[in-house]
N, C-alpha and C positions, 0 to 999 in steps of 0.2 A: 442592366447593371444595377442590382438592388441596393448595393451599399451606397452608390452615388445617386440612387433615386432617378435614374435616367432610363428613357424608353426609346429604342431605336427601331426604325424600319429600314433594314439595310445599313446604309451609312447615314441616314437622315435621322436627326433627333426629332421625336415627336413632342408636341407640347401637351402637357398633362398636369391638371391641377393637383394640389397636395392631397385633397380628399380622394380623388379618383386614384392617385398613386397608392394612397394607403389601402384602398379597396383592392387594387390589383395584387399588391403584396400579400394581403390576408388571403386572398383566393389561391395565389400561388402556393402559399404556405400548406394549403390543403388541397393541392391540385388533385383532380379525380374525385374529390368528395363533394357532398352538398354541405355548404356552410349555412347555418341557421341565420336568418336575417337579423335576429336579436344579437347574436355574437358579433356579426359584421359592425353593427351600430356601436356595441361596446368597445370594439377595437378602434374604429375610426373616430368616434365621438365619445371617448371614455368619460367625460365630465359634463355632458350635455343630454338634454332631453330632444330627441330627434324623431320625427314621424316617418312613416313609410314613404311619403311623397318625397322627402328630401333624399332618402337612399336611393330611390328610383331615378331621381335627377342625375346624381352623380354616376350611377351605373350607365345611364344613357350616354354620358359624356365619355366614359370609359370605353364602352361599346363603339362609339364613333371614332375614337382615337385608334382603336384596334383595327378598325374596319370590319367589325363583326357583321356577317351577313353578306359582305362583299364577295362576289364570285363563289358564293356557297360555302364560304369558310366561317365556321362557327367557333367562338371562344368561350363565351359565357352562356351558361343555360340557366333557366328559371325553373324551379319546381314549386308550383303554387301551393301555398300553405306551409312550405318548408324552408327554402331558402335558394341560395344560388351556388353555382359551381364552375370552376375553370376546367373544361373538358378537353382542350385541344392538346395534341402531343407536345411534349416538352423535350428540350435538349439543353444540356448545360455545357458551358465553356468557360475557361478562365477560373480564377479564384471564387469561391462560392461563399456567400455569407451564412452563418448558422440560420437555420430555418428557411433557407431560401432554395431547398432542393438539393443541397450539397450533401456531403458525407453526414450520416447520422451522428449527432453528439454522443459522447461517451455515456454509459449508464450500466447499472448492474441490477436492472429491474427483473424480477422473477418472471419466468415464462408462464403465461396463463394457459392452462391445459384445457379449460372449459370456458365457454363464452359467458359474459355478464349479462344478466337478464333484469329488466325492470328498472334500470338505473339511468336511462338516457336523459330524463329531464334534470336530475340532480347533477349528473355528469356535465350537462351543458352549463348550468348554473355556476358550478364550481370552477370550470374552465374560464368562464367569463370573470369570476371573482379574482382569480390569479393573475388577471391583467392589472388589477388595482391594488390587491391586498397581498401582504407578505406572509401572513400566518394563517393558515386554515387548518381546523381540527375536525376530523370526521369522528363523531362520537356516537355510541350506541352500544347495546348489549353484545356479549360474545356470540359469534357465529352469525351475526347480521350481515356480513360481508363487507366490513370496513377496509380490509386489506385488498380485497379484490377491487373495490372502487378506487382506492389509492393508486394501485398499480396501473389500472386503465386510465385514470385522469393523468398520471405522470407520463405514460406513454403518449397520450393524446397532446400533451403540451411540451414534449421533449424538445422539439426544434426551436422552441422559444429561448431555450437556455444555452448560451454559447459554450459553457463548460459542463453542460449535460445535467443528469440526474443521479443522485447517490441515495440508494435504498438502504436502510438500517433497520435490521429486525432485532428488536430489543427483547424478544421473548425469551432467548436463552439466558438472560441476565438475572441474577439473584440479588444484586446489589445495586443501589442507585449510583454508587461511585464509579461503576463500570460504564455508564451511559456514555461519557465523552470518549472513552476508550473504544466502545463499539463503533462509534462514529469514525474514529481514527482509523480502525482497522478496515471499515468499509471503504474509506477514502485512500487506503494504502499509506497512511501517514502515521509513523511511529512517534509516540509522545511519551514523556515522563509520566510514569503510573501515578505519582504523587500530585503532580500539578500539570494536567494535560491542556488546560484551556489557552494559555498563551500561544503555544505552538499551533494549536488548532486553528485559532483566530488568525494568527499570522498567515497560515496556509490559505485559509478561506477568504480573508479580507478582499483581494483583488478579483474574486472569481464570481461569475454569474451562473448560478446553479440553483436547482431545486433539491432540498434535502427532505426526504421522506423518512420520518420516524415512526415506525410500525410497532404496535403493541405496546403503549406507553402505560397502560394503566397500573402495572405492578410496580413501576418506578416513576410515578407520575410527577413527584416533586422534582426529582433530578431531571427528567426530560423537560419539564417547563423551565427550569433554570438553564438548561443547555439552550433551548429554543430562544429565550430572552437574550442570552448572551450572543448567540449567533446573529440575531436581528440587529442588536445594538452594535455588534463589532465587525459586521460584514455587510455593508449596505446593499450589495447586489444579490444577496441570498433570499430565496423564498423558502419557507418551511411548511410542509404538509404533514400533519401528524394524525394517527388513528389511536383511539383510546376509548375506554368504557366511560370515561368521565372527562370533563373539559379540563384544560390546563389552567384556566382562570388567569389568563394574562390580558392585560389592557388592550393589546394589539390583536387579540385572537378573534377570527371569524369562525363561529361555531356552526357546524352542519351536523345536526342530529340526523342520522340515517334511520328512516323508518322501516317497518317490516315490508316485505314484498306485498304487492297489492292483491287483495283477496276479492272474491265476488261478493256482492251485496248479500247481507244476512237474510233479507226477505225475498230473494230471488234465486232460482236455481237455473242456470243456463244450460244449454245443451253443450256437447262436447266442443264444438267448433268455437262457440263463444267463451267457454270457459278457458280455452288456451290463451285467450287475449289477457288474462290476468297473470301477472308475473309468477306469483306463488305456484299456481297450477302448472304453468308451463315448465318452471324449474323442476317440480316434482315429477312431472311426466317424463321430461327428458332424461332425468336420472333413472327413473324406473326402466325406460327403454334401453338405458346403457347397461343395466344390470340383467334385464330379461328382454332379449330382442323380440320376443312375441308379445310384449305388452303394447296394447293399444287402448286409449281411453274411449270407452264406449259411452253413449248417452246415459245408460242405466248406471254406469259406475260414477258419474259425475258427483251426485250427493256425497258419496263416500269419500271421494278425493278431496272435495271442498271442505268436508268436515275434518279430515286429516290436516289439510293445510291450516285450517283456522285454529285447531287445537294446538298446533305447533306454532302459532302466532306469526306465520309467514317468515320465520327466521330461516335463512338459507341453510345453514349447518344442520338444523333439526330436520328440515325437509330432506336433506342428503342422507342423514342417517336412517331416516324412516324408509326411504326409497332403496337403501341398501339391503333391506330385508324382504323386499317385494317378491323375489324369486322362491323365498322359503315359505312365507305365510300367505301371500296373496293379499289383495286390498282389504277384504272383509275381516280376516283374522288380525291383519296388521292394525286395523281400527280398534278391534276389541283389546289387543295388548295395549294400545295407546290409552284407552280408556282407564285400564287398571292402573297405569303409571301416573297419569295426571292427578290422581287423587292427592299426590304429594304437594301439588301446587298450592293448595289451600292450608297446608300443614307446616310450611316452612317457617323459620324463625322470623319473629315480627320485625326484628332489627336487620334482617337480611334484605339487600335490594331486590325488588321484583325481578329485574333482568337476571340476577343470579339464580333466583328460584326457577325461573323459566328454563334457562339453559340447564341448570343442574337436574331438573326433572327430565328434560330430553336425554341428558346423558345417563342418568339413572335407568331410564327406560331401556336405552340402548344397551347398557352394561347388564341389565337383568335378562337380556335375551341371549347372553353368552353362556356356554357351558364352563365347567370349572377350569379345564385346560385353556380356553380362551382368556378367561379372566386372569388367570396366572400369567400368561404371556403378556397380555396387554399391560398389567402392572409392571412387568419387567422392562418392557420396551419404554415405559415412561422415564427411565433414567437417562436415556439418550438425548443429548442436548441438540443434535443435528441429525441429518439423514444417515441411515445405516445399511449395512448389507445383510444378507440373510444369515451368513456365518456368524457375524456379530451378534444378532438376535439369538442365536442358538447358544452362544457362549454366555450371554448375560442371563438367559432364561435358565440355563442349566439343563437343557434337553433339545431334542430335535423339534424345530418349530416350523418346518417347511409347510405343512398343511394348515396349521393353525394360523400363521401369518397370511396365507393366502385366503383363509376364511375371514380374517379380520379385515383384510383388504377389500374383499367382496362386500363387506358390511359397511364400508366407507370409514372404518375406524382407523385404518392405515392408509396412507397415500402411497402411490407407486410412482417413481420417477425413473426415466431412462437417461442414461449419460454415458457416451463413449462405450457403447456395447455392454454396459453394465446396468444392472437393475438395483435401484435404491428404494428404501422405504422411509416413511416419515409419519410421525404422528402430528396431527394439528395441534396448535398450542393449548387450546381448550381441552382437547382429549387428554393431552399429556399431563395437564394439571389435575384433571379428574382422576386419571388412572394413578397418578402420584399419590393423591390423597388416600385412594383405596389401599395402595401399597403400604403407606405409613399406618393406616388404621388396622391393617391385617397383621402387623407385627413382623413381617418378613422383609423389611426394607434393608436391614443390615447384611443379610446374606446376599440380596441382589446388588447392592452397592459395592460389596466386596468383589463379587464376580465381575462387575462392571470395571472396577478399578484394576483387577487382574487382567481383564481383557485389553484395557487401554495400555497396560504395560506391554503386552505382546504386540499390540498395534503400533506403539511407538517404535518398537524394534523393527517391524516390517517397514515403517515410514523411513527410518534411518537407512536401512538396507537399500530400499528402492531409489533413495536420493542419488546413489551412484550409478544406477542403471537406466534411469528414465530422463527424458528431456525436462528441463526445469519447469516449462509451462504446463506440461501434462501432469508433472508431480504435483505442482501447487493446485491445480484444478481437482485432482483426485484426493489429496489428502489435506489441503488447507482448512477445509470445514471442520476437521477433526480436533482442531485447537480447543474448541468449546467443551468437547467431551474430556480431553485431557485436563483442562482446567477444573472442571467439575470433580474429576477423579482425584486430583492432587488436593483440592480443598477438602473433599469427604476424608481422604486418608489423614489429613492433619487436623481434622475436626475431633469433636469430643468422642465419638464413637468409631474413630477410624483406626488406622494402622500406620504408625509413624515410619516403620521401616518400609512399608510399601509405598508411603509418601516420598521417601527419600529415592527409592528406586525409580518411581514415576517421574520425579523432578529431573533425575539424570537421564532417564530414557527419552524425555521430551526435548533434549538438547537440540537435535537436528531441526525439528519442526519449528521450534521457536527461533532458532538462528536463521533458518532459511525464509521464514516469514518476517525476519527483521524485527521481531518483538524483543528486542535486547533489554530495554528498561524493565519491562514486565518480567522477563525471565530472571533478570538480576534479583528483583524483589523475591521471586519464588525460590531462587538458589539461597538467598540469605535467610528466608524463612525455614528451609530445609536444615540449614546449619544451626539455626537457633533451636528448632524442635530436637534435633540430635542431642544438643547440649542439655535441654531441659529434661529430656527423657533418658538421659545417660545412655545413649545407644552407642555400643562399642563396635564401630565398623570403620577401621582405618582407611580401607580402600574407598568407601564412599565419601568419607571425610576429605580425603586427598583430592578426589575428583571434583567435589564441590568447591574446595578452596581454589582449584585451578579455573574452574568456570567463574567463580566470583571475581577473581582477579582479572581475567580477561574482559568480563563484562564491565567491571568498574573502569577499567582503562578506557574503554570505548564510550561509555555513557557518562563518565565524570572526570576522566583524566587521571594524571598520575597523583595518587594520594597514598598516605601512609598505610591505609587499609589495604589498597591494591598490593603494595609492596609486601606487606606481612601475609596476605593471602598467597602470593606467588612463593614466598619462602616457606610457608607451612605446607603447601601442597608438595613442594620439592623435598622437604625434609621427611614427609611420610613416604613418598615414593621411593626414596633411597633406601628405606627400611625393607623394601619388598624385593622379590626376585622377578617381578613381572616387568617384562622388557617394554611393553606397551605403555604401562603406567610411568616407567622411567622416562620413556621417550616424550611423553606428553608434558611431564614436569620439566624436563630439560628444555624443551621448546618454549615453555612458558618463561623460564629463567632468561633464555636467550632474547626473547621478545622484550622482556623487562629491561634488560641491560642495553638493548638498542635504543628504547624510548629515552633511557637515561644518558645515551650517548656515551656509554662505558664500553668502548669497542673491545678494549683488551679483555675485559671480563667476558664479554660476549664470546670472544674467540676461545676462552677456556670451556664454555659450554659446547662449542662446536667440537672441540677436541674430545670432551666426555662423551658426546653423542657418537663421535667416530669409533670410540672404544666400544660402545654398545652395539654398533652396527657390525664390527668385526665378528661379534659372537652370534650373529643372526644372518641367515641368508634371506633378506626381505628386500626385495627391489624398491618397493614403495618407500621404505624407511631410507634407503640409500639415496633415493632422488630428493627426499626432503633435505637430507644432509647436504647434497650438492646444492640445493637452493640457499640453505643457509651460509654455504661457503661462497656462493656467488656474492651474497650480500657482504659477507666478511671481507672478500677481496676488494670490493668496491670501496668500502669506507676506508680501507688501507691505502687506496689510490692505485690499486692494481687492476686497471680496467680491461686489459687483454685477457687476463685470467678470469676475471668476473664474467666477461661476455662469453667466453668459451664454455664455462660451467652452465650459464643460463641457456645457451643454444643446445647444449647437450640434454638437459632436462626437458626442454621444450619439444625437442625432436624424439624424445624417448616414447615408446608405445604406451608406457604407463605414466606419462609426463603429467597427466591431468591431476595426479595425486589421489591417494586413497582417501575416501570421504571422511573416515575418522581422523586422518592426519590433517585434512584441511580444516576439520573442526578445531583440532589442537592449535592450529595457526590462526584460525577464524577466517583470514582472507583467503580467497582461492589462489592456488599455486600458480596456474597459468597466467592469471592476470598480474600477479605480483612480478613473476619472472619476466613478462614482457615490459613491465615498467622499469625494472632493473637493467634489462638489456637496452631500452631506449636511452636511459641516462649514460650508459657506457658508450653508446654510439655517438651521442653528442660529444663526450669527452674525447673520442677518438677522430673527431674532425668530420663527422658524418650527420650534420643537423637535419638534412632532409629525410634521411633514413629514421632518425630518432623521432622526429616529429610524426612520421607515418605510423611508427610502431606505438607511440604514445596514444594516437588516436584509436588505434586497434585495441590497446589495453582498456581504454574508456568504453569502447563498444562492447567488448566481452564483459567488462564489469557489470554492465546493466543486467546481464543474465544471472547474476549471484546475489548474495545478501547485501545489505546496506554497507556493511564494513568494507566489503571488497571494492566497491566503487569509490568509496571514500579514500581508501589507500591509493587506488589507481590515480585519482585526481590530485590528492594533497602531496603525496610523496614523489609522484613521478611525472604525471602530465603536466601540470601547472609549472613546475620548475623547468621542464624541457621546453614549453611554450615560451617562458620569459627568457631563458638562455637564447633561444632563437629570435628573440625580438618580436614575438607574435603577441603583443599587448592585447589585441582584441580577442583572440582566442583564449588567452589566459584569463581575461575577464569574464568570458562566457563560461569557461570551465570553473571559475571561482563562484559564479552565481549558482551553477549546478551543484557544486560541493556544498554551499550553504544551504540550499533548498534540500538536497538529499539528507544531509546530516540532520537538519531541523525536522524533516519528515520523520526520521527513524529515531529521533531522540539521542543522537550520538554527540553529546556535548563536546568531547575531545576534538572531534573533527569540525564541529562547529567553530571551535576556537582556531583552527587552522584556517578555515575560510574567512574568518574575520580579520585575521592577520594578513592574509593575501589581499583582502579588500582594502585595508588600511594602506598597505604598500602600493597598490594600484592607484588608489584615490590620491595619495600624497604626492606621488611622481617625484620629480627632482627637487621640489620644494621641501620634501620631508627631510628634516635635519636630526631628528631624534626618534628612533623606532619605538612605537607605543607597545611594549610587550605586555601580555596579560598580567592581571594583578597578581595571580599566584605563578611565579616564574619556575615552574617545574618543566622547563622546556628545553633542556640542553640540545636535543637533536633538531629542534627547530631553530635554535640559535646558529648552528652550523649552516643549515640550509638557507635561512633567510639572509645571512651575511653574504652569501653568493649572488644575492638578488638585488641588493640595495646598499649604498654606502652607509646609510643611517643605521642598518642592522649590523654592519661590521664594526661593533664597538669594542671597547676594552675587553669584555667577556669573551667574544669570538676571537679576538687577536691573542688573548691568553691561551686559549685552547689550541690555536694554531701554533704558537711558539712552543708549547709543551709537548707537541706531537700527539694530542688527544683527539685531533680530527685531521688526519692526513689528507683525506680526499678533498676537503675544502680549503686547506692551508694556502695554496698558491693564490686563489682568488681573494681570500681574506687578506693576505699580505698585499696584494695589489690594490685592493679597494682601500686599505688603510693608507698606503703610500700615496694614492691618488687623493685622498681626503687631505692629508698633510701637505701635500703639493698646493692644493687650492688655498690652503691657510697661510702659505709662506709670503713673506714680504717680497716685493718685486725684485730687490737687489740681494736677496738672502742666497748667495752661491753655496755656502755651506750647507744650508737646509735642502737646496735642491740636490746637491751631491748625495746626501743621506737618503733622499727619495729614490735617486737613481740606484743606490746600493740595494735598497730593499726591493726595488722592481727586478734587479738582477738576481736577487735571491729568489723571488717568486718564480722568475723565468727558469731558473735552474731546477727548482722543485717541479714545475710543470713538465719540463723535458724529462726529468727522471721518472715521472709517472707515465711517460709516453702518452700525454693528454693534450693533443693539438688544441682542443677547445679551450682550455686554460692557457695554453702557450700563445695562442693568437692574441688573446686579450693582454697577456703580460707583455708580449712583444709590442703590441700597438701602444700601450701606455709608455713603455721604456722608450720607444723611438720618439714619442711625443716629447718626452723629457730631454732626450738627446738633442732633438730639434731645438728646444728651448735653449740649450747649452751651446748652440751653434755647431753641433757635430752632425750635419746633415748626412754625410756618407756613412758614419756609423749607424745612424738611425735607419738608413735604407738597408744596410747589411744585416741589421737585426730583424727587421720586419719582412723583407721581401722573400726570404726563403720559406717562412712559415706560411705566408699568404699563398705562395706558389703551391704549397702542398695540399690546398684545399681543391677538391674536385666536385664538390656541391655546396649548396647554401649560399650561392651567389647573391641572393636577395635578403640574407639575414643581416641583422644590425651589425654583428661583429666583422663579417666579411666586407660589407660596404664601407664600414668606419676604417678598416685597414686599407681598402683600396684608395679611399679619398686621401688618407695621409700619404700613401705612397706617391699618389699624384702630385702632392704638394712637394714632396722630397726629389721628384724626377728633376 
C-alpha cells in the first residue's frame, strides 16, 4: 500500500524502516529497469552525503523483509557498476498512487520516432536534479538535441507528477505576448487574450505538474517571465525549458548541452570502437536508415570521424549530412562539406558562434538542393504546423509530390503518420532558415497570399467536417491548424496583406475557434476585422453583418451583457434585414432572440420567434424548422406552458435531424441537443417528475462535455444546477457549481463565471443569507428570475415586481410563495391580519401554479399554504389543500419538497 507506506505478506504487516521503504518505492517506480545507485541515494537521502556501504545496509534490510532468496524467489537484482532493479512480477489492486505502477499520468509529450543517443549521463543528472530543483533550463545551439532530451527526460520522470506533464512548443509563436496563451492552449484552458496570467495561475496553483517550455530562445524574455510567475504562483509546479540561451532567473539550474562525443583527435579507432562514440553512432544509424546497404568499414572511419568533427557533433547537422549519403557517398559528402565550411570563418563578428555553425550546416544542405527543391522548401516554411501533401502543393503553386519526397529523404522535411494519414513537418531551425531565404528572394508575398487562400479553403473544410466527424477525431485532425489560421489572418491584416481576405479568413475560422473554445481570442480577432474594415473603407455589408453577429455572441459569453454587445446584435440585425438571404436573416433573428432572452424580455423574444416562423414558411428547410421548434420550446417554458414546451423539446430530440445543422448551432453557439435536454429536464421537474428531471439533467451535462465550452456552461448554469437545487440535491449542485466555475474560468467565459459565483454565494450562504449579493453590474434580469426560485434572499422587490407585472410567468408562483413566506417570518406573533394577507398571497401563488399545470410549484405552494392554515388552526383545510397534490407524485419520494409535504401531512393527520 504505497500511499500508506505499508508492506504486507498476506494479511501480516511487515516491519520496514523508513529508508528501506523509500528504497522499495523508488525501485517499484522503475520496476523492470536498473536504477543507478546515485539516483537511489539522491531519492532516499536528498540532502545528505551517503556512501555505498549505507546504501547496501538498507538494501540488505529490504531484501530480508521481502524474503529475497527464500525458496528461490528473487526480488531485487544487483548489476555491478550500474545499480539495482526490482525484477519480480507485479500485480496491482485497489486505488493506485501516481508513480506507483497505476495509470500513467496525463501528458501531451511528442512521440519520439528515433532513439536518443549519447545523453545517458546528462539524462541521469537532470532526473536527479528534478527531485530537488523546480526550474531546469537545457541550453545549447540549434540542432543540438535540446527538445529530444527534454522529451525523454519528461517521459522518464512522468510518474513523479500526479497531474502529469504539459509540453508547450513555443516555436510557432512570433510574439512574446502569446507565450502564456500557448501554455493555456496546451493545458486546454481558455484565458482572456489581454490578461491571461490570473486564470492560468488559478488553474495551475493546486496542480503537481511538470511544464516543458520548448524552443524559448525567440521569446526568451516572455518565457522567463512566465516561468518566474509559474514558480512563484504555483508551488507544486516544476518547469523544464529548452533554449539557445539561459533565462537568467535566480532559481534557474542551467544545463548546457554539449555536442555528441567524438573520437579523440589524435587517434583513429577501428569501426567497432568508433561506434562507441555518440556522434559516430548517430551518423551511422541515420546513414543506414537512408541507405540500407550502408556499413561502416574500418577504411571509412577516418572519413566519418572527420565529417562528424566538422559538423561539431551537432545532431541536426549529422542528420542533414546523413540524408545525402545515398546520393553522394561518404567521400563526396566530405568534399561538399569542405566547400561549405569555409563560411564558418567569414560570418559576422557580432553573430554568436552557435548561429554560425548551424547556419553553415543549413547553408550547406540548402546548397545541395536544385532550384525546384529550394523553391518548395521556401514555400513550406510558411506552415506553422504539420501539413498534408495537397496543402504543400497549394502553397507552393505546383505539384510537389516528388520534391517533398526528395526533401524528406534529405532530412529537411519530417514525415509523421497519424490515423492512416501522412503529414509533413519542417524542423523549427529549418523552417526559420528557409523562411529567411524566402524573404531574401523577394517571393514571400506571393507565397503568403497562396498560404492565406489555402487556409481559407481549409477553414471551410474544417467547418464542413465538424458536422460529420466525431468531435475527438475532428479535434485531433484539425486542432493543430489553428496556428496556420492565426498566421494567415495576421498576414492578411498586416502591412502587405489583403484586408478583404483577412475578413474572409476571420469569418471562415469561426468553427475552429468556437469548437476549440478560443472564444476570447476569437473575439479580439473579430473586433480587429471590424476595425480594419472601417479603416480601409471596405464596403461589404454581408461580412460586416456576420462580424457584428459574431462579436455580439462572443461579447455576451466572454464579458456579459454590455452596451457594445447590444449594439452589435442590433447592427447585425439591421444589416440582415436589408438582404434577401434567408440564412443571414435566420442568424440575425436568432441573435436578437438570444439577446432578448438574456434580458428576460420574453414578449419581445416571442416577436422574433414569430418573425422566424414567417421566414420558415417561405423555405422548405427541416433544420431551420427544428431550430424554430427549439426556440418555441423555450418560449413556451418561460410563459409557464410546460406541457407544450416538453412536447416541442421531445419532438426535436427525436427527429433524425435533431442534432441541428452545424451552421445553425454556430448561430446559437450552444449545441441544440444539449440545450433541449436541459429545457426538457426543467419541464419534467415542473410536471412533478423530479427523478426523471435529474436523470436528464445529468445526461445534458455528460453530452455537454463533447462540445464547446459555452455548451457545457449553458447545460450547467441554466438547467442542471437549478434542477439539482429544486430537487434538494445540494451536494450535486455544489459539485456542478464547482465544475461550472472551473470550466468557465478555463475558457475565459466571464459571463458564465458570474453565474458560477452567484450559485457559490447562494450555496455558501444557506438559510443565513438575508440579502442576495448580486453582481456589481446588474445586467442580470434572467438571473433575477431564476435565482428568485432558489432562495428567499433572491426573491426581492425586483423579482416580485417582475412576477406581479407578468414579465416572468414561469417563476411567478414560486416568487410569490417565497415572498409570502418571507413576510410570514417577519410577522408579529399576534398579527392575524398580516397572516391572512400571507394566506391570500399563497392562495394566489397556488392558483397560478395550478393554471400552469406545474405540480412542482403546486406542491411547494400547497405545503406553504397548509402550514399557514395550520397556524390559523384550520387543520382540516390544510390537509385538504396538501394531500391531493402530494398524492399526485409518483416519484421523488426522497426529494426535499416531497419529504417536507409528507412530514406536514403527518402532523395534520
